Every structure is written in C-alpha cells, then in structure tokens.
VODOVEX-429314 format. One record per atom (N, C-alpha, C): x, y, z; residue in one letter. Coordinates in steps of 0.02 Angstrom, whole numbers, padded with zeros to 5 digits, always signed. Layout:
N
XYZA ...
END
This chain:
92
-00316+00205+00269M -00279+00140+00262M -00199+00173+00212M -00165+00114+00236T -00098+00152+00223T -00083+00086+00164T -00082+00103+00091I -00078+00034+00035I -00031+00081-00007I +00032+00013-00007A +00068+00033-00076A -00009+00036-00136A +00036+00087-00190K -00017+00084-00258K +00025+00075-00320K -00014+00041-00357V -00013+00030-00414V -00069+00063-00473V -00024+00096-00524Y -00044+00137-00564Y -00041+00119-00629Y -00093+00141-00683T -00104+00149-00734T -00119+00191-00782T -00124+00203-00844E -00180+00237-00893E -00223+00204-00883E -00279+00271-00874N -00354+00248-00877N -00368+00251-00928N -00349+00251-01013G -00375+00233-01068G -00388+00329-01109G -00380+00352-01083N -00389+00435-01084N -00347+00489-01110N -00329+00528-01128N -00267+00555-01169N -00275+00606-01121N -00297+00616-01066D -00249+00657-01016D -00198+00616-00969D -00183+00658-00926D -00121+00650-00879D -00146+00585-00811D -00231+00587-00800E -00248+00557-00750E -00245+00494-00737E -00207+00492-00669K -00174+00391-00650K -00259+00354-00627K -00274+00302-00621E -00305+00286-00602E -00268+00206-00546E -00297+00214-00495D -00268+00183-00447D -00330+00107-00439D -00249+00063-00462I -00332-00001-00495I -00301-00070-00454I -00280-00060-00382V -00298-00076-00342V -00330-00063-00295V -00315+00005-00278N -00335+00002-00201N -00397+00060-00227N -00429+00088-00278H -00480+00114-00278H -00504+00105-00360H -00524+00048-00398P -00506+00042-00469P -00606+00075-00477P -00590+00143-00525K -00635+00174-00544K -00727+00128-00582K -00717+00067-00597H -00761+00040-00606H -00774+00010-00501H -00751+00027-00471Y -00783+00030-00407Y -00812+00099-00363Y -00794+00134-00390T -00799+00187-00350T -00819+00266-00409T -00848+00226-00424S -00910+00275-00480S -00968+00323-00462S -00994+00283-00409G -01048+00311-00396G -01032+00372-00340G -01092+00366-00293K -01082+00394-00234K -01009+00364-00155K -01035+00315-00182Y -01018+00268-00130Y -00970+00225-00134Y -00894+00196-00110E -00854+00160-00149E -00903+00081-00132E -00892+00047-00206V -00936-00027-00166V -00918-00085-00084V -00846-00069-00067I -00835-00102-00034I -00874-00051+00024I -00884+00000+00042K -00917+00011+00109K -01002+00006+00099K -01040-00014+00032V -01099-00015+00032V -01102-00099+00071V -01042-00136+00036I -01037-00216+00025I -01042-00234+00138I -00991-00180+00154E -00973-00191+00220E -01037-00173+00274E -01060-00128+00242D -01137-00118+00289D -01198-00149+00282D -01196-00171+00223K -01238-00222+00223K -01246-00299+00228K -01199-00339+00254M -01181-00397+00276M -01170-00369+00340M -01170-00448+00411T -01160-00452+00444T -01112-00445+00452T -01054-00432+00515E -00978-00440+00541E -00974-00499+00496E -00981-00564+00518A -00967-00621+00500A -00972-00626+00431A -01034-00618+00387Q -01024-00621+00335Q -01007-00573+00284Q -00946-00494+00307F -00896-00457+00290F -00837-00488+00301F -00836-00518+00333I -00760-00568+00358I -00744-00591+00317I -00818-00658+00316G -00802-00712+00247G -00780-00661+00178G -00843-00608+00178F -00794-00572+00077F -00729-00567+00085F -00708-00544+00136L -00660-00537+00141L -00591-00609+00127L -00608-00604+00155I -00552-00695+00155I -00556-00714+00104I -00630-00734+00076G -00647-00756+00007G -00610-00718-00050G -00615-00642-00044N -00588-00601-00099N -00475-00625-00076N -00472-00629-00030I -00416-00641-00032I -00392-00717-00052I -00407-00769-00059L -00408-00827-00060L -00437-00844-00156L -00458-00786-00196K -00470-00791-00246K -00433-00731-00285K -00379-00700-00243Y -00323-00636-00282Y -00277-00704-00290Y -00255-00725-00237I -00210-00763-00237I -00186-00850-00274I -00266-00847-00244M -00265-00933-00317M -00301-00922-00394M -00290-00867-00385R -00296-00844-00470R -00246-00826-00511R -00188-00797-00467A -00115-00735-00470A -00083-00758-00540A -00078-00822-00527P -00007-00856-00560P -00061-00882-00638P -00117-00872-00649L -00159-00899-00696L -00200-00815-00754L -00174-00757-00717K -00197-00720-00758K -00136-00679-00812K -00098-00682-00821G -00024-00639-00823G -00031-00594-00781G -00054-00555-00746N -00013-00503-00696N -00011-00553-00634N +00007-00575-00621E +00027-00613-00550E +00046-00516-00497E +00086-00507-00508L +00102-00457-00472L +00041-00411-00431L +00017-00412-00478Q -00056-00345-00489Q -00110-00384-00409Q -00121-00443-00453D -00178-00501-00413D -00138-00511-00332D -00061-00506-00322Y -00048-00536-00247Y -00031-00428-00226Y -00062-00395-00238K -00070-00336-00203K -00123-00322-00205K -00190-00353-00244K -00246-00338-00248K -00274-00410-00154K -00245-00448-00180A -00234-00501-00109A -00244-00455-00030A -00180-00434-00045K -00120-00381+00027K -00190-00335+00017K -00237-00303-00024W -00250-00252-00001W -00323-00284+00050W -00359-00320+00012Y -00412-00363+00059Y -00366-00402+00097Y -00312-00411+00149L -00288-00450+00205L -00248-00352+00255L -00257-00317+00206D -00270-00265+00238D -00293-00240+00272D -00354-00219+00237Y -00421-00199+00242Y -00455-00239+00312Y -00475-00335+00296L -00472-00359+00353L -00453-00346+00425L -00377-00331+00421I -00329-00322+00474I -00375-00266+00507I -00375-00196+00466E -00379-00145+00486E -00462-00165+00509E -00513-00189+00505Y -00578-00181+00494Y -00581-00233+00571Y -00519-00285+00573L -00534-00319+00658L -00507-00278+00709L -00471-00239+00696E -00441-00196+00736E -00486-00109+00739E -00553-00125+00707G -00587-00069+00723G -00562+00012+00690G -00493+00025+00647D -00481+00060+00597D -00494+00029+00523D -00553+00058+00505N -00589+00035+00442N -00631+00097+00396N -00612+00175+00434D -00602+00211+00399D -00566+00253+00361D -00560+00241+00297E -00517+00233+00222E -00523+00291+00215E 
END
C-alpha cells in the first residue's frame, strides 16, 4: 500500500521514528498487525463496514481533537485500504 507517511518521535532517546498514521506501534507490537487480524476474523461485508466506520470516525472527530491533519490522513489511510481491498490488492 503506497500511502504518505507521517512521523513523530516515539518518546525514546534514540533516533527511531514511529509511523503514527500507517503503522502505529500500539497496532504492530505483536506478531501480526491488528488490521490483518480484524480482516481475517470478519466477513467481507463486516470488514468493509469496519473500514467505512473508521473513515467516518476520523473525518468527524478531526476538527475536535487538535490535530486535524493527522486524523484526515488516518481517514485517507482507511479509504486507501478500502479501495485496495476492493481492488483485491490488500497485501501491504
């Protein structure tokens, strides 16, 4: 999946960066990325609804949280994922 990346310091004193939009550490800390587990456990219709729900969530709350651009980028990430899922190209 080719998506613009947004980085922030991860809080450590080293020079590592965390990709807070595309692959936040709290979603990738285990063996499998959370989005892939959710996709595997849901029907196609459920997963599409999950993606659309996240798109709406990030768009609707963006102006309320103080980092509007980050939430719009997260909404775009889910929209891009949905499009690639529907095109059958969801092997990130």
